[in-house]
C-alpha positions as CSV (number, residue, x, y, z in Angstrom):
1,M,0.0,0.0,0.0
2,P,1.3,3.5,-0.7
3,A,2.4,5.4,2.3
4,P,-0.1,7.8,3.9
5,T,0.5,11.5,3.3
6,L,1.8,13.1,6.5
7,E,1.7,16.7,7.5
8,L,3.7,16.8,10.7
9,A,3.9,19.8,12.9
10,G,5.5,19.0,16.2
11,L,6.9,16.0,18.0
12,V,6.5,12.4,16.9
13,A,6.7,9.2,19.0
14,G,7.7,5.6,18.2
15,I,6.8,2.6,20.2
16,D,8.7,-0.7,20.3
17,T,6.2,-3.3,21.6
18,H,6.8,-6.5,23.6
19,T,4.8,-8.9,25.8
20,D,5.5,-7.2,29.1
21,T,6.7,-3.7,28.3
22,H,6.4,-1.0,25.6
23,T,9.3,1.4,25.0
24,V,8.4,4.9,23.8
25,A,10.9,7.3,22.1
26,I,10.0,10.9,21.2
27,V,11.8,12.9,18.4
28,T,11.4,16.4,17.0
29,E,10.3,17.0,13.4
30,T,14.0,17.1,12.4
31,G,14.7,13.7,14.0
32,K,16.4,14.9,17.2
33,H,15.9,12.5,20.1
34,L,14.2,14.1,23.1
35,A,13.0,11.4,25.5
36,T,12.6,7.7,26.0
37,E,10.6,5.8,28.6
38,T,9.4,2.2,29.2
39,F,5.9,1.3,30.4
40,P,4.2,-2.0,31.5
41,T,1.6,-3.6,29.3
42,T,-1.3,-3.0,31.7
43,S,-4.2,-0.7,31.8
44,N,-2.3,1.6,34.3
45,G,0.8,1.4,32.1
46,Y,-1.2,2.5,29.0
47,H,-2.6,5.5,30.8
48,Q,1.0,6.4,32.0
49,L,2.1,6.1,28.4
50,T,-0.6,8.5,27.1
51,D,0.2,10.9,29.9
52,F,3.8,10.8,28.8
53,L,2.8,11.6,25.2
54,T,0.5,14.3,26.3
55,A,3.2,16.0,28.5
56,H,5.3,16.2,25.3
57,H,2.4,17.4,23.1
58,V,2.7,14.3,20.8
59,T,-0.2,13.6,18.4
60,V,1.4,11.2,15.9
61,V,2.6,7.8,16.9
62,G,4.3,5.0,15.0
63,V,3.7,1.5,16.6
64,E,5.6,-1.6,15.7
65,G,3.4,-4.8,15.5
66,T,-0.1,-3.2,15.6
67,N,-1.7,-6.6,15.0
68,S,0.4,-8.6,17.5
69,Y,2.1,-7.3,20.7
70,G,1.0,-3.7,19.9
71,A,-2.7,-4.5,19.3
72,A,-3.9,-3.3,22.7
73,I,-1.8,-0.1,22.9
74,T,-2.9,0.7,19.3
75,R,-6.6,0.5,20.3
76,H,-5.9,2.6,23.4
77,L,-4.1,5.3,21.4
78,I,-6.8,5.5,18.8
79,D,-9.5,5.7,21.5
80,H,-7.6,8.7,23.0
81,G,-7.4,10.6,19.7
82,Y,-3.9,9.9,18.6
83,E,-3.0,9.4,14.9
84,V,-1.4,6.0,14.8
85,F,0.7,4.4,12.0
86,E,2.1,0.9,11.7
87,V,5.9,0.9,11.2
88,L,8.1,-2.0,10.1
89,R,10.7,-3.4,12.4
90,P,14.3,-2.2,11.8
91,T,16.1,-3.8,8.8
92,R,19.1,-6.0,9.4
93,A,21.4,-3.4,7.9
94,L,20.1,-0.8,10.5
95,R,20.5,-3.3,13.3
96,R,24.1,-4.1,12.3
97,R,24.9,-0.4,12.2
98,D,23.0,1.0,15.3
99,G,22.7,-2.2,17.4
100,K,19.5,-3.8,18.8
101,S,17.7,-2.7,21.9
102,D,14.2,-1.5,22.9
103,P,15.2,2.2,23.0
104,V,17.0,1.9,19.7
105,D,14.0,0.2,18.0
106,A,11.6,2.8,19.4
107,L,13.8,5.6,18.1
108,A,13.9,4.0,14.7
109,A,10.1,3.7,14.7
110,A,9.7,7.4,15.4
111,R,12.1,8.4,12.7
112,Q,10.4,6.1,10.2
113,V,7.2,8.1,10.8
114,L,9.1,11.2,9.9
115,T,10.3,9.7,6.6
116,G,6.9,8.5,5.7
117,Q,8.4,5.3,4.2
118,A,6.7,1.9,4.6
119,L,3.9,3.3,6.8
120,S,0.4,1.9,6.8
121,I,-2.9,2.6,8.6
122,P,-3.4,-0.1,11.3
123,K,-6.4,-2.4,11.2
124,D,-9.4,-1.6,13.3
125,T,-9.8,-4.5,15.8
126,T,-12.8,-3.2,17.7
127,G,-15.6,-4.6,15.5
128,P,-17.1,-7.9,14.2
129,V,-14.1,-8.5,11.8
130,E,-12.0,-9.2,14.9
131,S,-14.5,-11.8,16.0
132,L,-14.4,-13.3,12.5
133,R,-10.6,-13.5,12.7
134,M,-10.7,-15.4,15.9
135,L,-13.3,-17.9,14.6
136,Q,-11.3,-18.3,11.3
137,I,-8.1,-19.0,13.1
138,T,-9.7,-21.6,15.4
139,R,-11.5,-23.2,12.5
140,N,-8.3,-23.5,10.4
141,Q,-6.4,-25.0,13.4
142,L,-9.2,-27.6,13.9
143,V,-9.1,-28.5,10.2
144,A,-5.4,-28.9,10.3
145,T,-5.6,-31.1,13.4
146,A,-8.3,-33.3,11.9
147,A,-6.1,-33.8,8.8
148,K,-3.2,-34.8,10.9
149,L,-5.4,-37.3,12.8
150,V,-6.3,-39.0,9.5
151,T,-2.6,-39.2,8.5
152,L,-1.8,-40.7,11.9
153,I,-4.6,-43.3,11.6
154,K,-3.3,-44.4,8.2
155,S,0.3,-44.4,9.5
156,L,-0.7,-46.7,12.4
157,L,-2.5,-49.1,10.0
158,I,0.8,-49.6,8.2
159,T,2.4,-51.3,11.2
160,A,-0.8,-52.8,12.6
161,P,-1.3,-56.5,13.0
162,V,-2.0,-58.1,9.7
163,N,-5.6,-58.9,10.2
164,V,-6.3,-55.3,11.3
165,R,-4.4,-53.9,8.4
166,Q,-6.1,-56.1,5.9
167,R,-9.6,-55.3,7.2
168,Y,-9.2,-51.5,7.3
169,T,-6.5,-50.5,4.7
170,A,-8.7,-50.8,1.6
171,M,-11.5,-48.5,3.1
172,T,-12.0,-44.9,1.9
173,T,-11.3,-42.3,4.6
174,P,-15.0,-41.6,5.5
175,T,-15.8,-45.3,5.8
176,L,-12.6,-45.9,7.7
177,I,-13.4,-43.2,10.3
178,A,-17.0,-44.3,10.7
179,T,-16.0,-48.0,11.1
180,L,-13.2,-47.3,13.6
181,S,-15.4,-45.1,15.7
182,R,-17.9,-47.9,16.0
183,C,-15.5,-50.8,16.7
184,R,-15.4,-52.5,20.1
185,P,-11.9,-53.6,21.0
186,S,-11.5,-55.9,24.0
187,S,-10.2,-54.5,27.3
188,D,-7.3,-56.9,27.2
189,L,-4.6,-54.5,26.1
190,S,-1.9,-57.1,26.4
191,D,-2.9,-58.2,23.0
192,P,-1.5,-55.8,20.3
193,I,-4.7,-56.1,18.3
194,N,-6.8,-54.6,21.1
195,G,-4.2,-51.9,21.8
196,T,-4.1,-51.0,18.1
197,L,-7.9,-50.9,17.8
198,T,-8.2,-48.8,21.0
199,S,-5.8,-46.3,19.7
200,L,-7.5,-46.1,16.3
201,K,-10.9,-45.8,17.8
202,T,-9.7,-42.9,20.0
203,L,-8.3,-41.1,17.0
204,A,-11.4,-41.7,14.9
205,T,-13.7,-40.4,17.7
206,T,-11.6,-37.3,18.2
207,Y,-11.7,-36.7,14.5
208,N,-15.5,-36.9,14.5
209,T,-15.6,-34.4,17.4
210,L,-13.3,-32.0,15.6
211,R,-15.4,-32.2,12.4
212,A,-18.5,-31.5,14.3
213,Q,-16.8,-28.4,15.9
214,C,-15.6,-27.3,12.5
215,D,-19.1,-27.6,11.1
216,E,-20.4,-25.5,14.0
217,L,-17.7,-22.8,13.4
218,D,-18.5,-22.9,9.6
219,N,-22.1,-21.9,10.4
220,K,-21.0,-19.1,12.7
221,I,-18.5,-17.8,10.2
222,T,-21.2,-17.9,7.5
223,D,-23.6,-15.9,9.7
224,L,-21.0,-13.4,10.6
225,V,-19.9,-12.8,7.0
226,E,-23.5,-12.1,6.1
227,V,-23.6,-9.5,8.8
228,I,-20.3,-7.8,7.8
229,N,-20.5,-7.9,4.0
230,P,-23.2,-10.1,2.5
231,E,-22.2,-9.0,-1.0
232,M,-18.9,-11.0,-0.7
233,T,-20.7,-14.3,-1.0
234,Q,-22.4,-13.2,-4.2
235,I,-19.1,-13.1,-6.0
236,F,-18.9,-16.2,-8.1
237,G,-16.8,-18.9,-6.4
238,C,-16.4,-16.9,-3.2
239,R,-18.2,-18.8,-0.5
240,A,-18.3,-17.9,3.2
241,I,-14.9,-19.4,4.2
242,N,-13.0,-17.7,1.3
243,A,-14.9,-14.5,2.0
244,A,-13.9,-14.6,5.6
245,E,-10.2,-14.9,4.8
246,L,-10.4,-11.9,2.5
247,I,-12.4,-9.8,4.9
248,V,-10.1,-10.6,7.8
249,S,-7.0,-9.7,5.6
250,V,-8.5,-6.2,4.8
251,G,-9.8,-5.6,8.4
252,E,-12.6,-3.6,9.9
253,N,-11.6,-0.4,8.0
254,P,-11.3,-1.5,4.3
255,K,-11.0,2.1,3.1
256,R,-7.4,2.1,4.4
257,I,-6.7,0.2,1.1
258,R,-6.2,3.1,-1.3
259,S,-6.4,1.3,-4.6
260,Q,-6.8,-1.9,-6.5
261,A,-3.0,-2.1,-6.9
262,A,-2.6,-1.8,-3.1
263,L,-5.0,-4.6,-2.5
264,A,-3.3,-6.8,-5.1
265,H,0.0,-6.1,-3.3
266,L,-1.5,-6.9,0.1
267,W,-2.6,-10.3,-1.2
268,G,0.6,-11.1,-3.1
269,V,-0.9,-10.8,-6.6
270,A,0.8,-7.7,-7.9
271,P,4.1,-8.5,-9.8
272,I,7.3,-7.0,-8.4
273,L,9.8,-5.1,-10.5
274,A,13.1,-7.0,-11.0
275,S,14.9,-4.8,-13.5
276,S,18.5,-3.8,-13.6
277,G,20.7,-2.3,-16.4
278,R,19.5,-3.8,-19.7
279,T,17.1,-6.2,-18.0
280,N,13.5,-5.0,-17.8
281,R,11.2,-7.6,-16.2
282,H,8.9,-8.4,-13.3
283,R,8.9,-11.4,-10.9
284,L,6.3,-13.2,-8.9
285,N,5.3,-11.6,-5.7
286,R,6.0,-14.2,-3.0
287,G,5.0,-11.8,-0.2
288,G,1.7,-10.5,1.0
289,D,-1.0,-12.3,3.0
290,R,-0.7,-16.0,2.0
291,H,-4.0,-17.0,3.5
292,A,-5.8,-14.4,1.3
293,N,-3.7,-15.5,-1.6
294,A,-4.8,-19.1,-1.0
295,A,-8.5,-18.0,-0.9
296,L,-8.0,-16.3,-4.3
297,H,-6.5,-19.5,-5.6
298,R,-9.5,-21.5,-4.5
299,I,-11.8,-19.0,-6.2
300,V,-9.8,-19.3,-9.4
301,L,-10.1,-23.1,-9.3
302,V,-13.8,-22.9,-8.9
303,R,-14.2,-20.5,-11.8
304,M,-11.9,-22.5,-14.1
305,C,-14.1,-25.6,-13.5
306,H,-17.6,-24.0,-13.5
307,D,-17.6,-20.6,-15.1
308,E,-18.0,-20.5,-18.8
309,R,-16.4,-17.1,-19.3
310,T,-13.3,-18.2,-17.3
311,R,-13.0,-21.4,-19.3
312,D,-13.2,-19.4,-22.5
313,Y,-10.5,-17.0,-21.2
314,V,-8.3,-19.9,-20.2
315,Q,-8.6,-21.5,-23.7
316,R,-7.8,-18.2,-25.4
317,R,-4.8,-17.4,-23.3
318,T,-3.5,-21.0,-23.7
319,R,-3.6,-20.5,-27.4
320,E,-1.6,-17.4,-26.9
321,G,1.2,-19.5,-25.3
322,L,0.6,-18.7,-21.6
323,S,1.2,-21.5,-19.1
324,K,-1.4,-22.5,-16.5
325,K,0.4,-20.7,-13.7
326,E,0.6,-17.5,-15.7
327,I,-3.1,-17.7,-16.6
328,M,-4.0,-18.2,-12.9
329,R,-2.0,-15.2,-11.9
330,C,-3.9,-13.1,-14.4
331,L,-7.2,-14.5,-13.1
332,K,-6.2,-13.6,-9.5
333,R,-5.5,-10.0,-10.5
334,A,-8.8,-9.8,-12.3
335,I,-10.7,-11.2,-9.2
336,V,-8.9,-8.6,-7.0
337,R,-10.3,-5.8,-9.1
338,E,-13.8,-7.3,-8.7
339,I,-13.4,-7.8,-4.9
340,Y,-12.0,-4.3,-4.4
341,Q,-15.3,-2.8,-5.7
342,V,-17.3,-4.9,-3.3
343,L,-15.1,-5.1,-0.2
344,C,-13.3,-1.7,-0.2
345,L,-15.8,0.6,-2.0
346,G,-19.0,-1.1,-0.7
347,R,-20.5,-1.5,-4.2
348,P,-22.8,-4.4,-5.0
349,V,-21.8,-7.3,-7.2
350,K,-22.6,-6.7,-10.8
351,Q,-25.3,-9.0,-11.7
352,S,-25.8,-10.4,-15.2
353,S,-29.1,-9.6,-17.0
354,G,-32.0,-11.8,-16.0
355,L,-33.0,-13.3,-12.7
356,R,-30.6,-13.4,-9.7
357,S,-29.8,-16.7,-8.1
358,D,-32.1,-16.1,-5.1
359,E,-35.0,-15.0,-7.4
360,F,-35.1,-18.4,-9.2
361,R,-36.1,-20.2,-6.0
362,A,-38.7,-17.7,-5.1
363,L,-40.3,-17.8,-8.6
364,R,-40.3,-21.6,-8.7
365,S,-41.9,-21.8,-5.3
366,K,-44.5,-19.3,-6.3
367,K,-45.5,-21.5,-9.3
368,G,-45.6,-24.6,-7.0
369,L,-42.8,-26.4,-8.8
370,S,-40.2,-28.7,-7.2
371,Q,-36.6,-28.9,-8.3
372,T,-37.2,-32.4,-9.5
373,Q,-40.1,-31.3,-11.7
374,V,-38.1,-28.5,-13.2
375,A,-35.1,-30.8,-13.8
376,R,-37.4,-33.4,-15.5
377,K,-38.8,-30.7,-17.8
378,L,-35.3,-29.3,-18.7
379,G,-33.7,-32.7,-19.0
380,C,-31.0,-32.3,-16.4
381,A,-30.2,-33.5,-12.9
382,P,-32.0,-31.8,-9.9
383,A,-28.6,-30.9,-8.5
384,R,-28.0,-28.5,-11.4
385,I,-31.2,-26.7,-10.6
386,S,-29.9,-26.4,-7.0
387,D,-26.6,-25.1,-8.2
388,I,-28.3,-22.3,-10.2
389,E,-30.5,-21.3,-7.2
390,T,-27.7,-21.2,-4.8
391,G,-25.3,-19.5,-7.2
392,K,-22.7,-22.4,-6.8
393,R,-22.3,-22.7,-10.5
394,R,-23.0,-20.2,-13.3
395,L,-24.3,-22.7,-16.0
396,S,-25.2,-19.8,-18.3
397,E,-27.1,-21.8,-21.0
398,L,-29.1,-23.9,-18.5
399,K,-29.8,-20.8,-16.4
400,L,-31.3,-19.0,-19.5
401,T,-33.4,-22.0,-20.3
402,Y,-34.5,-22.3,-16.7
403,E,-35.5,-18.6,-16.6
404,E,-37.5,-18.9,-19.9
405,F,-39.3,-22.0,-18.5
406,L,-40.3,-20.2,-15.3
407,K,-41.6,-17.2,-17.1
408,S,-43.6,-19.3,-19.5
409,A,-44.9,-21.8,-16.9
């Protein structure tokens, strides 16, 4: 993101944040060091810190780690009317030259605010997006743990007694989990068969518990996304989990993202200049928010499979000589432009002409038709009618036929 434009008139402070203490350094508008003080990370310490800033007439503060160790002090400063910017930690070159300590880092943070380089507006963590972030982190961890349990179950089966291995190895994962959770091993654990089955049943039962908790969190995340920005789930291929990742990445105050290019850079989609001398080229951006980048990747995969326009684009670009990776990078950049309009500018999703997905269900119910009856008339599977009504798949030709049928029925 481009650096915010600063008009400094007076003293500036920088804060180096840690678990137990925050160190504050104050400099003049010319960079001269005036004062340094350390405060505890408690409510009383935060008030002492603001009193220290007030005594020196400081209004602009640069905070290191506004979304980690500095999250609480950032909220406190904003609540008390300070203009807060997030600063980067000192580079290795600066640490080798000036050393590494809390006062030195705080002084570097204050002087970085003066330069206006690599500054960003911190995320607002006082609204529902912060709740969504907590739910999303928990859900991701549960999913990862459940996946590790499946891997562990299959690993134990490799070295299990032969009759246990032969019975369970050929099963698919869902069948394996369901069968193991219902098995009844004997209490005689001196037999390796019973010890193995007891372990496998424990892992399978734990897996089922985690999956149930994940499903519960999915429902809560879906409800919260609808409260924060319901238009996000109207973007083709962007269901609630993907939308949650993108919303959390931008934060409660999406207007801090100043342009489409800034959003692309935040999500690691914008190419990076890699030119020197006679070489003029770009390279892949391996930075940015990788969780958001993964959400964009999933959206691209959905569109490449189910969106006719995207499939046509892929075919055209393939004929032009682009590889699949290059095409997917182009698609990610195009999706960022679409999401920027919805997430950062608050504009509705551009709907194609004709009925919206939710209007199909209402019109069908009004005419007293079931999905099965409609599918039989159109010569397709009922699941395709459901896909159109939920917006899961675009199915442009079938959607047009379905719309004509409903209007004429």
